[in-house]
C-alpha positions as CSV (number, residue, x, y, z in Angstrom):
1,X,110.5,82.8,133.0
2,X,108.9,84.5,129.9
3,X,106.0,86.6,131.0
4,X,106.1,89.7,128.7
5,X,103.9,90.1,125.7
6,X,105.3,92.4,123.0
7,X,103.2,94.2,120.4
8,X,105.2,96.3,117.9
9,X,103.9,98.6,115.2
10,X,106.1,99.9,112.5
11,X,105.0,103.2,111.0
12,X,106.6,105.5,108.4
13,X,108.0,107.8,111.2
14,X,108.0,105.9,114.4
15,X,108.2,102.3,115.7
16,X,106.0,101.8,118.8
17,X,106.7,99.0,121.3
18,X,103.9,98.0,123.7
19,X,104.8,95.6,126.5
20,X,102.3,93.8,128.8
21,X,103.7,92.1,132.0
22,X,101.5,89.0,132.5
23,X,102.7,88.6,136.1
24,X,102.1,92.2,137.3
25,X,99.3,93.0,134.9
26,X,101.1,96.2,133.9
27,X,101.7,97.9,130.6
28,X,104.8,99.7,129.3
29,X,105.4,101.6,126.1
30,X,108.4,103.0,124.3
31,X,109.0,104.6,120.9
32,X,111.9,104.9,118.5
33,X,112.5,106.3,115.1
34,X,111.6,103.9,112.2
35,X,114.3,102.8,109.8
36,X,112.5,102.6,106.4
37,X,115.3,100.9,104.5
38,X,115.6,98.2,107.2
39,X,112.4,98.1,109.4
40,X,113.8,95.3,111.6
41,X,116.6,97.6,112.8
42,X,114.0,100.0,114.3
43,X,112.1,97.1,115.9
44,X,115.2,95.7,117.5
45,X,116.2,99.1,118.8
46,X,112.8,99.4,120.4
47,X,113.0,95.9,121.9
48,X,116.5,96.6,123.4
49,X,115.3,99.9,124.8
50,X,112.9,98.1,127.0
51,X,115.8,96.4,128.8
52,X,114.4,93.0,128.2
53,X,115.9,90.1,126.2
54,X,114.3,87.7,123.8
55,X,114.2,85.1,126.5
56,X,111.8,87.3,128.5
57,X,109.3,87.5,125.7
58,X,106.3,85.2,125.9
59,X,104.7,86.4,122.7
60,X,105.7,88.8,119.9
61,X,103.0,90.3,117.7
62,X,103.7,92.8,114.9
63,X,101.7,95.2,112.8
64,X,103.3,97.1,110.0
65,X,102.7,99.7,107.3
66,X,105.8,98.5,105.3
67,X,103.5,96.9,102.7
68,X,101.1,99.8,102.7
69,X,103.9,102.4,102.2
70,X,105.5,100.3,99.4
71,X,102.3,100.2,97.4
72,X,101.6,104.0,97.9
73,X,105.2,105.1,97.2
74,X,105.6,102.4,94.4
75,X,109.0,101.4,95.7
76,X,108.6,97.9,94.3
77,X,110.9,95.2,92.8
78,X,111.0,94.6,89.1
79,X,107.9,92.4,88.6
80,X,106.4,90.5,85.6
81,X,103.0,89.1,84.9
82,X,102.4,85.8,83.0
83,X,98.8,85.3,81.9
84,X,96.7,83.6,79.3
85,X,97.2,84.7,75.7
86,X,94.9,87.6,74.9
87,X,94.3,88.7,78.6
88,X,97.4,90.7,79.6
89,X,95.4,94.0,79.7
90,X,92.8,92.8,82.3
91,X,94.7,94.7,85.0
92,X,94.2,98.0,83.1
93,X,90.7,97.3,81.8
94,X,89.7,96.3,85.4
95,X,86.0,95.6,85.8
96,X,85.0,98.6,83.7
97,X,83.7,100.8,86.5
98,X,84.6,104.4,87.0
99,X,84.5,106.7,90.0
100,X,82.6,109.2,87.8
101,X,80.7,107.4,85.0
102,X,80.6,110.6,82.8
103,X,84.1,111.9,83.3
104,X,86.2,110.4,80.4
105,X,89.3,112.3,81.6
106,X,89.3,110.8,85.1
107,X,92.2,108.3,84.8
108,X,92.7,105.5,87.3
109,X,96.0,104.8,88.9
110,X,98.5,103.2,86.6
111,X,99.0,99.4,87.0
112,X,101.8,98.1,89.2
113,X,103.2,96.1,86.3
114,X,103.7,98.0,83.0
115,X,102.4,96.5,79.8
116,X,105.9,95.7,78.5
117,X,106.4,93.5,81.5
118,X,103.1,91.5,81.1
119,X,103.6,88.3,79.1
120,X,101.2,85.9,77.5
121,X,101.5,82.1,77.1
122,X,99.3,79.7,75.1
123,X,96.9,77.9,77.4
124,X,93.2,77.7,78.1
125,X,90.9,76.4,80.8
126,X,87.1,76.4,80.5
127,X,84.7,77.4,83.2
128,X,84.3,73.8,84.4
129,X,88.1,73.4,84.9
130,X,88.6,71.3,81.8
131,X,92.0,71.9,80.1
132,X,91.3,73.0,76.5
133,X,94.8,73.9,75.7
134,X,97.8,72.5,77.5
135,X,101.0,74.3,78.5
136,X,104.0,74.0,76.1
137,X,107.0,73.7,78.5
138,X,109.4,75.0,75.9
139,X,107.4,78.2,75.4
140,X,107.6,78.8,79.2
141,X,111.4,78.1,79.2
142,X,111.8,80.6,76.3
143,X,109.9,83.1,78.4
144,X,112.0,82.4,81.4
145,X,115.1,83.4,79.4
146,X,113.5,86.7,78.5
147,X,112.5,87.3,82.2
148,X,116.1,86.6,83.3
149,X,117.5,89.0,80.8
150,X,115.2,91.7,82.1
151,X,116.3,91.2,85.6
152,X,112.9,90.3,86.9
153,X,112.8,89.9,90.7
154,X,109.2,88.7,91.1
155,X,106.6,87.0,88.9
156,X,102.8,86.9,89.2
157,X,101.0,84.1,87.3
158,X,97.3,84.5,86.6
159,X,95.4,82.3,84.0
160,X,91.8,82.5,83.0
161,X,89.5,80.2,85.1
162,X,92.5,79.0,87.2
163,X,90.3,79.5,90.3
164,X,88.5,76.3,89.4
165,X,91.6,74.4,88.2
166,X,95.1,75.6,88.8
167,X,96.8,72.8,87.0
168,X,98.3,75.0,84.2
169,X,99.5,77.7,86.7
170,X,101.1,75.0,88.9
171,X,103.1,73.7,85.9
172,X,104.2,77.1,84.8
173,X,105.3,78.1,88.3
174,X,107.3,74.9,88.6
175,X,109.1,75.5,85.3
176,X,109.9,79.1,86.1
177,X,111.2,78.2,89.6
178,X,113.6,75.7,87.9
179,X,114.7,78.3,85.4
180,X,114.8,81.5,87.5
181,X,116.1,80.2,90.8
182,X,115.6,82.6,93.7
183,X,113.0,84.8,91.9
184,X,109.8,85.2,93.9
185,X,106.9,83.5,92.1
186,X,103.3,83.3,93.0
187,X,100.1,82.0,91.3
188,X,96.5,83.1,91.5
189,X,95.2,79.7,92.3
190,X,97.1,79.8,95.6
191,X,96.9,83.6,96.4
192,X,93.1,84.0,95.7
193,X,91.3,81.1,94.1
194,X,88.1,83.0,93.5
195,X,86.0,83.9,90.4
196,X,86.3,87.3,88.6
197,X,89.5,87.9,86.7
198,X,90.3,91.5,87.7
199,X,90.0,90.9,91.4
200,X,92.1,87.7,91.2
201,X,94.7,89.2,88.9
202,X,95.1,92.5,90.9
203,X,95.5,90.6,94.2
204,X,98.1,88.2,92.7
205,X,100.0,91.2,91.3
206,X,100.0,92.9,94.7
207,X,101.2,89.7,96.3
208,X,104.0,89.6,93.7
209,X,105.2,93.2,94.1
210,X,105.2,92.9,97.9
211,X,106.6,89.4,98.1
212,X,110.3,90.0,97.9
213,X,110.3,93.1,100.1
214,X,108.1,91.7,102.9
215,X,109.7,88.2,102.8
216,X,113.2,89.5,103.2
217,X,112.2,91.9,105.9
218,X,110.4,89.3,108.0
219,X,113.3,86.8,107.5
220,X,115.8,89.4,108.8
221,X,113.5,90.2,111.7
222,X,113.1,86.5,112.6
223,X,116.9,86.1,112.5
224,X,117.5,89.2,114.8
225,X,114.9,88.0,117.3
226,X,116.5,84.5,117.4
227,X,119.9,86.1,118.2
228,X,118.2,87.9,121.0
229,X,117.0,84.6,122.4
230,X,113.4,84.6,121.4
231,X,112.2,81.1,120.5
232,X,108.5,81.7,119.7
233,X,106.7,82.6,116.5
234,X,106.6,86.1,115.1
235,X,102.9,86.8,114.7
236,X,102.3,89.4,111.9
237,X,98.9,91.1,111.8
238,X,97.2,90.8,108.4
239,X,94.5,93.0,106.8
240,X,91.7,90.8,108.1
241,X,92.6,91.5,111.7
242,X,94.1,88.0,112.4
243,X,97.7,87.0,112.5
244,X,100.1,85.0,110.3
245,X,103.4,83.4,111.3
246,X,106.7,84.4,109.7
247,X,106.5,81.2,107.6
248,X,103.1,82.2,106.1
249,X,104.0,85.8,105.3
250,X,106.2,85.2,102.2
251,X,103.4,83.1,100.7
252,X,100.6,85.7,101.2
253,X,102.4,89.0,101.2
254,X,99.3,90.8,99.8
255,X,97.6,90.3,103.1
256,X,99.9,92.8,104.8
257,X,98.6,95.6,102.6
258,X,96.5,97.0,105.5
259,X,98.3,95.4,108.5
260,X,98.8,98.6,110.5
261,X,95.4,100.0,109.6
262,X,93.6,96.8,110.7
263,X,95.4,96.9,114.0
264,X,93.7,100.2,114.8
265,X,90.3,98.9,113.9
266,X,90.7,95.8,116.0
267,X,92.0,97.8,119.0
268,X,89.0,100.2,118.7
269,X,86.6,97.3,118.9
270,X,87.7,96.3,122.4
271,X,88.2,99.8,123.8
272,X,85.6,101.1,126.4
273,X,82.9,103.3,124.8
274,X,84.0,106.3,126.8
275,X,87.3,107.9,125.8
276,X,87.6,109.3,129.3
277,X,87.0,106.0,130.8
278,X,89.7,104.4,128.7
279,X,92.2,107.3,129.5
280,X,91.6,106.9,133.2
281,X,92.0,103.1,133.0
282,X,95.2,103.5,131.0
283,X,96.7,106.1,133.4
284,X,96.0,103.9,136.4
285,X,97.7,100.8,134.9
286,X,100.5,102.6,133.1
287,X,103.9,102.5,134.8
288,X,106.3,105.3,134.0
289,X,109.3,103.6,132.4
290,X,111.8,103.7,129.5
291,X,111.5,107.4,128.6
């Protein structure tokens, strides 16, 4: 009978595996070296090190810094932005604020998508959601040819006022999916349908640059766990402290940007106030195992 709850955290150096035995009310831990190029390999090594099989696992939850590290190190897939004509520089202009208002030489971090990979299409939506200028499908198909030639692996779509009406974004996404095949495509009306262009565009861009990497990684992990006999959902901790299933992760990859960080904050919330009290409790319940 499945009675073990697994919690796995993938860091840049180590992958930690925490196991809770529901029947005996005991905790076990083990640690293995992380495998940055294929994080799922480190996870599976840690799972096998416990001596348990997938059939023994009642629940599998997972926190990861894969998304965080990818953003920091900028090891990202070739990504393009498609936006309303005249607005491709929103991601660099941002909201106009500076860390130091009077320091003209204090440059912000460069955008994740360079200007040459940011493309404009003719369309316009007003603030009420009324379509002022409709999408020209042929213009989008011509753009798709250019994206294909550039070897784009991911596309972010963000149109002005799409938060109130995503009709034009939905149409462009559909056309690009038809023309580009397996290329990862996401639109702002789905990723973050909220007002303010910089926030919506930057979040959609992060979703696009993380999408292929995170999606492929989670799919591989899901396949490995199924081969081990695990039949439940892989629950992935997101930046808000909750969890997503492996089916949801590819759609909202940006939500993993602070996955590992959020895990620490959530754990700290339920720990006893006294560190000594927590240490004593842990030592009493910890069973030496799996060195």
